[in-house]
SEDOTOR-649469 format. One line per 3 residues: number of its first residue (from 0); their letters; for each residue x, y, z of N, C-alpha, C, CB. Coordinates in steps of 0.05 Angstrom, whole numbers, plus 5000, padded with zeros to 4 digits. Glycine has a CB too. Example, Ala and Ser with C-alpha at 12.3 -4.5 7.8 and 13.67 -1.06 7.14 Angstrom:
2
0> as> 5264 4886 5156 5246 4910 5156 5264 4934 5156 5226 4911 5181 ~ 5257 4955 5142 5273 4979 5143 5258 5001 5157 5282 4988 5114
//
This chain:
145
0> mkr> 3832 7345 6219 3835 7328 6195 3819 7339 6171 3825 7299 6202 ~ 3794 7349 6177 3778 7360 6156 3792 7385 6144 3750 7367 6166 ~ 3805 7400 6161 3819 7424 6152 3841 7417 6132 3831 7440 6176
3> ilr> 3856 7397 6139 3878 7388 6121 3867 7378 6094 3895 7366 6134 ~ 3846 7363 6096 3833 7352 6072 3822 7375 6055 3811 7333 6078 ~ 3809 7395 6068 3798 7418 6053 3821 7434 6040 3782 7436 6073
6> fcl> 3843 7438 6055 3865 7453 6044 3877 7438 6020 3887 7456 6066 ~ 3880 7412 6022 3891 7396 6000 3873 7398 5975 3895 7367 6008 ~ 3847 7396 5980 3828 7398 5957 3829 7426 5944 3800 7392 5967
9> lag> 3830 7447 5960 3832 7474 5949 3858 7478 5934 3829 7495 5972 ~ 3880 7469 5945 3906 7472 5932 3907 7456 5906 3929 7463 5951 ~ 3897 7432 5907 3896 7415 5883 3878 7427 5861 3886 7387 5889
12> ggv> 3856 7438 5870 3838 7452 5850 3851 7476 5838 3812 7460 5864 ~ 3866 7491 5854 3880 7515 5844 3901 7507 5823 3893 7530 5866 ~ 3916 7486 5829 3936 7476 5810 3923 7467 5785 3953 7454 5823
15> all> 3900 7453 5787 3886 7443 5764 3876 7466 5747 3862 7425 5772 ~ 3866 7487 5759 3857 7511 5744 3880 7524 5729 3843 7531 5763 ~ 3902 7527 5743 3925 7539 5730 3935 7524 5706 3948 7543 5750
18> taa> 3936 7497 5708 3946 7481 5686 3926 7478 5664 3955 7454 5697 ~ 3900 7480 5670 3879 7477 5650 3874 7503 5635 3854 7468 5663 ~ 3884 7525 5645 3879 7551 5632 3892 7551 5604 3891 7574 5649
21> pqp> 3878 7562 5584 3889 7561 5557 3915 7577 5556 3868 7572 5537 ~ 3934 7565 5542 3960 7577 5539 3961 7591 5512 3983 7556 5541 ~ 3974 7614 5510 3976 7627 5483 3993 7609 5465 3988 7655 5486
24> pqk> 3987 7609 5439 4003 7593 5421 4032 7602 5420 3991 7594 5392 ~ 4049 7582 5416 4078 7589 5415 4083 7605 5391 4095 7562 5415 ~ 4099 7625 5394 4106 7643 5371 4129 7630 5356 4114 7671 5380
27> tsm> 4129 7632 5330 4150 7621 5314 4169 7644 5306 4140 7607 5289 ~ 4195 7638 5304 4214 7658 5295 4221 7653 5265 4239 7657 5312 ~ 4203 7638 5251 4208 7631 5224 4214 7656 5207 4184 7616 5212
30> egs> 4200 7677 5213 4205 7702 5198 4224 7720 5213 4179 7717 5194 ~ 4233 7712 5236 4251 7729 5252 4279 7730 5241 4251 7720 5280 ~ 4293 7751 5249 4321 7755 5240 4340 7736 5253 4329 7783 5244
33> ran> 4332 7724 5276 4350 7706 5291 4351 7678 5279 4342 7704 5320 ~ 4331 7670 5264 4330 7643 5252 4351 7641 5230 4302 7636 5242 ~ 4366 7619 5230 4386 7614 5209 4371 7598 5187 4411 7599 5220
36> rsk> 4359 7613 5169 4342 7600 5149 4349 7609 5121 4313 7606 5154 ~ 4343 7592 5101 4347 7600 5073 4330 7582 5056 4378 7597 5066 ~ 4324 7592 5032 4310 7575 5013 4331 7557 5000 4295 7592 4991
39> ati> 4324 7532 4996 4343 7513 4986 4329 7489 4972 4362 7503 5008 ~ 4345 7475 4956 4336 7450 4945 4357 7430 4953 4333 7452 4914 ~ 4347 7407 4964 4366 7386 4972 4357 7360 4958 4366 7382 5003
42> egl> 4376 7342 4956 4371 7316 4944 4380 7294 4963 4385 7313 4916 ~ 4364 7273 4966 4372 7252 4984 4351 7230 4986 4377 7263 5011 ~ 4357 7211 5003 4341 7187 5007 4322 7191 5031 4359 7163 5012
45> vrd> 4297 7186 5027 4277 7186 5049 4279 7160 5063 4248 7192 5038 ~ 4284 7161 5090 4287 7137 5105 4284 7143 5135 4315 7124 5100 ~ 4286 7122 5151 4285 7125 5180 4310 7139 5190 4281 7098 5195
48> iac> 4309 7151 5214 4332 7165 5224 4352 7147 5238 4322 7187 5243 ~ 4343 7125 5249 4360 7108 5267 4385 7097 5253 4344 7086 5279 ~ 4381 7083 5230 4403 7069 5217 4426 7088 5209 4393 7055 5193
51> piq> 4421 7110 5195 4444 7127 5188 4459 7139 5211 4436 7148 5169 ~ 4445 7142 5234 4459 7153 5258 4475 7131 5271 4438 7165 5277 ~ 4464 7107 5273 4477 7085 5287 4497 7070 5270 4457 7066 5298
54> nld> 4493 7070 5243 4510 7056 5225 4522 7075 5206 4493 7034 5210 ~ 4548 7082 5210 4561 7102 5193 4566 7093 5165 4587 7111 5206 ~ 4562 7067 5160 4565 7057 5132 4539 7062 5116 4571 7027 5132
57> gna> 4518 7069 5129 4493 7076 5115 4497 7100 5097 4470 7080 5135 ~ 4486 7099 5073 4489 7122 5055 4462 7127 5040 4511 7118 5035 ~ 4463 7147 5022 4438 7156 5009 4430 7140 4985 4442 7184 5001
60> thl> 4446 7120 4978 4438 7104 4954 4437 7074 4960 4457 7109 4931 ~ 4439 7066 4985 4438 7038 4992 4425 7035 5020 4467 7025 4992 ~ 4406 7017 5022 4393 7012 5048 4380 6985 5049 4373 7034 5054
63> smk> 4374 6976 5072 4358 6952 5077 4329 6962 5080 4367 6935 5102 ~ 4313 6958 5059 4286 6968 5060 4270 6954 5082 4272 6964 5032 ~ 4276 6928 5086 4262 6913 5107 4267 6925 5134 4272 6883 5107
66> cal> 4292 6932 5140 4300 6944 5166 4288 6972 5168 4331 6944 5169 ~ 4291 6988 5147 4281 7015 5148 4250 7016 5152 4288 7030 5122 ~ 4236 6999 5138 4207 6998 5141 4199 6989 5169 4194 6979 5121
69> acv> 4214 6970 5180 4208 6960 5208 4212 6984 5227 4227 6937 5215 ~ 4233 6999 5224 4238 7022 5241 4216 7043 5238 4265 7035 5235 ~ 4208 7049 5213 4187 7069 5208 4160 7059 5220 4184 7074 5178
72> rag> 4154 7034 5216 4129 7023 5228 4129 7024 5258 4124 6994 5218 ~ 4152 7023 5270 4155 7024 5299 4154 7053 5309 4180 7010 5308 ~ 4154 7072 5291 4152 7100 5299 4177 7117 5295 4145 7101 5327
75> spl> 4198 7106 5284 4222 7121 5279 4216 7145 5260 4245 7104 5267 ~ 4226 7169 5266 4220 7192 5248 4233 7188 5221 4231 7217 5261 ~ 4220 7200 5201 4230 7200 5174 4248 7224 5169 4207 7199 5153
78> vil> 4270 7220 5155 4288 7241 5148 4297 7239 5119 4313 7241 5167 ~ 4312 7259 5110 4324 7258 5084 4354 7257 5088 4315 7282 5066 ~ 4367 7236 5078 4396 7232 5080 4408 7240 5054 4403 7203 5088
81> tkd> 4426 7260 5053 4439 7268 5029 4464 7251 5023 4447 7298 5030 ~ 4475 7254 4999 4499 7239 4992 4523 7248 5009 4506 7243 4962 ~ 4522 7273 5019 4543 7283 5037 4541 7273 5065 4543 7313 5037
84> gdl> 4519 7258 5071 4514 7248 5097 4499 7266 5116 4540 7241 5110 ~ 4489 7289 5106 4473 7307 5122 4445 7295 5125 4472 7335 5110 ~ 4434 7299 5149 4406 7290 5154 4389 7315 5156 4404 7273 5180
87> ymp> 4367 7315 5142 4347 7337 5143 4321 7326 5154 4343 7350 5115 ~ 4313 7339 5176 4288 7331 5189 4265 7349 5178 4289 7333 5220 ~ 4244 7337 5168 4222 7353 5158 4206 7366 5181 4203 7336 5141
90> isn> 4199 7391 5178 4183 7405 5198 4161 7420 5183 4200 7425 5215 ~ 4141 7428 5198 4119 7443 5186 4126 7473 5186 4092 7438 5201 ~ 4109 7488 5174 4113 7517 5174 4096 7531 5195 4106 7529 5146
93> kmp> 4086 7516 5214 4069 7526 5235 4080 7520 5263 4041 7515 5232 ~ 4071 7535 5283 4077 7529 5310 4050 7528 5324 4095 7551 5324 ~ 4044 7507 5339 4061 7484 5343 4065 7468 5317 4050 7466 5365
96> dyd> 4088 7455 5316 4095 7439 5293 4075 7416 5290 4124 7429 5295 ~ 4070 7407 5266 4054 7383 5262 4068 7363 5245 4026 7391 5250 ~ 4060 7338 5247 4073 7315 5235 4075 7317 5204 4058 7290 5243
99> qrq> 4098 7311 5194 4103 7311 5165 4104 7282 5153 4129 7325 5159 ~ 4098 7263 5170 4100 7234 5162 4083 7228 5137 4091 7217 5185 ~ 4058 7237 5137 4041 7231 5114 4052 7242 5088 4012 7242 5119
102> klm> 4065 7265 5089 4077 7277 5065 4100 7260 5055 4086 7305 5071 ~ 4115 7247 5073 4139 7233 5065 4135 7203 5060 4160 7236 5087 ~ 4115 7191 5072 4111 7162 5070 4111 7151 5041 4086 7153 5084
105> pfm> 4098 7165 5022 4098 7155 4995 4126 7155 4982 4080 7172 4977 ~ 4145 7169 4994 4173 7170 4984 4193 7153 5000 4182 7199 4983 ~ 4183 7138 5019 4200 7121 5036 4217 7103 5018 4183 7104 5055
108> gky> 4244 7104 5022 4262 7087 5006 4268 7097 4978 4251 7059 5005 ~ 4260 7122 4973 4264 7134 4946 4282 7158 4948 4237 7142 4933 ~ 4297 7162 4927 4315 7185 4925 4298 7209 4915 4340 7180 4907
111> vrv> 4299 7232 4928 4282 7254 4922 4297 7280 4919 4260 7257 4943 ~ 4284 7299 4906 4293 7327 4905 4271 7343 4921 4296 7338 4875 ~ 4280 7357 4941 4262 7372 4958 4269 7402 4958 4263 7361 4987
114> sgi> 4249 7418 4954 4253 7447 4956 4237 7457 4980 4243 7462 4929 ~ 4248 7478 4992 4235 7490 5015 4252 7509 5030 4225 7468 5034 ~ 4245 7513 5055 4260 7531 5073 4276 7514 5092 4241 7551 5088
117> vfe> 4302 7518 5091 4320 7502 5108 4328 7519 5133 4346 7493 5092 ~ 4327 7505 5156 4336 7517 5181 4360 7501 5191 4313 7517 5202 ~ 4380 7515 5201 4404 7502 5212 4410 7513 5240 4428 7505 5194
120> rng> 4417 7495 5258 4425 7503 5285 4445 7483 5296 4400 7505 5303 ~ 4469 7492 5300 4491 7476 5312 4494 7449 5297 4485 7471 5341 ~ 4493 7449 5271 4497 7424 5256 4472 7408 5251 4516 7407 5270
123> tha> 4449 7416 5262 4424 7403 5257 4410 7417 5234 4406 7403 5283 ~ 4398 7401 5216 4385 7412 5192 4355 7404 5193 4398 7402 5166 ~ 4338 7423 5186 4309 7418 5184 4300 7432 5158 4294 7428 5209
126> ivi> 4278 7421 5147 4268 7433 5122 4237 7434 5123 4278 7418 5098 ~ 4226 7457 5116 4198 7460 5111 4194 7453 5081 4187 7489 5119 ~ 4182 7431 5075 4179 7422 5048 4157 7436 5033 4174 7391 5047
129> tei> 4165 7449 5011 4145 7462 4994 4140 7445 4969 4153 7490 4986 ~ 4160 7429 4961 4158 7412 4937 4176 7388 4941 4165 7427 4911 ~ 4165 7364 4933 4181 7340 4935 4175 7323 4910 4175 7324 4961
132> kem> 4197 7313 4897 4194 7296 4873 4214 7274 4874 4197 7313 4848 ~ 4206 7250 4866 4224 7228 4864 4243 7232 4841 4209 7201 4861 ~ 4269 7225 4845 4289 7227 4824 4294 7198 4815 4316 7240 4835
135> kev> 4279 7190 4795 4280 7162 4785 4306 7156 4772 4257 7157 4766 ~ 4321 7176 4763 4347 7172 4750 4369 7164 4769 4355 7197 4735 ~ 4364 7167 4796 4384 7159 4816 4376 7131 4825 4385 7179 4840
138> hvt> 4395 7112 4822 4390 7084 4829 4396 7079 4858 4406 7066 4811 ~ 4376 7070 4872 4380 7062 4900 4381 7032 4901 4357 7074 4919 ~ 4402 7021 4913 4404 6992 4916 4394 6984 4943 4433 6982 4911
141> feg> 4381 6961 4943 4369 6951 4968 4385 6926 4976 4339 6945 4965 ~ 4389 6923 5002 4404 6900 5012 4390 6875 5002 4405 6901 5043 ~ 4407 6857 4991 4396 6832 4980 4392 6833 4950 4370 6825 4994
144> e> 4396 6856 4938 4392 6859 4909 4416 6848 4894 4388 6888 4901
//
């Protein structure tokens, strides 16, 4: 019995050592030739991701701010929805990626112009934001207005 216990402890310790060993940082292909990337400027509405995916009537100039804020407070990711219906997910310029929420929260429910590096893969769009500005000349209507 002691042998089995000793074996289990040694095996468990070995697994723990292997998983605790520092892992090399993930390499990014941001500069690589395989990445489908380009510099771009996009315009759209900063909002939660859930509504425009689940509700095809959702667009870039009309939203329920109450619903969108509830989703964001519950942890729904922020995205930029263009007038063409494309969704752009903000990403960092580092690997591992880090949260872009703080950069976007001041623009929640606002129409913006964003410049940066756009990545595309099988219809999915992401953007590394280098500049973001509200476009006050674009009127966004809120449900109940």
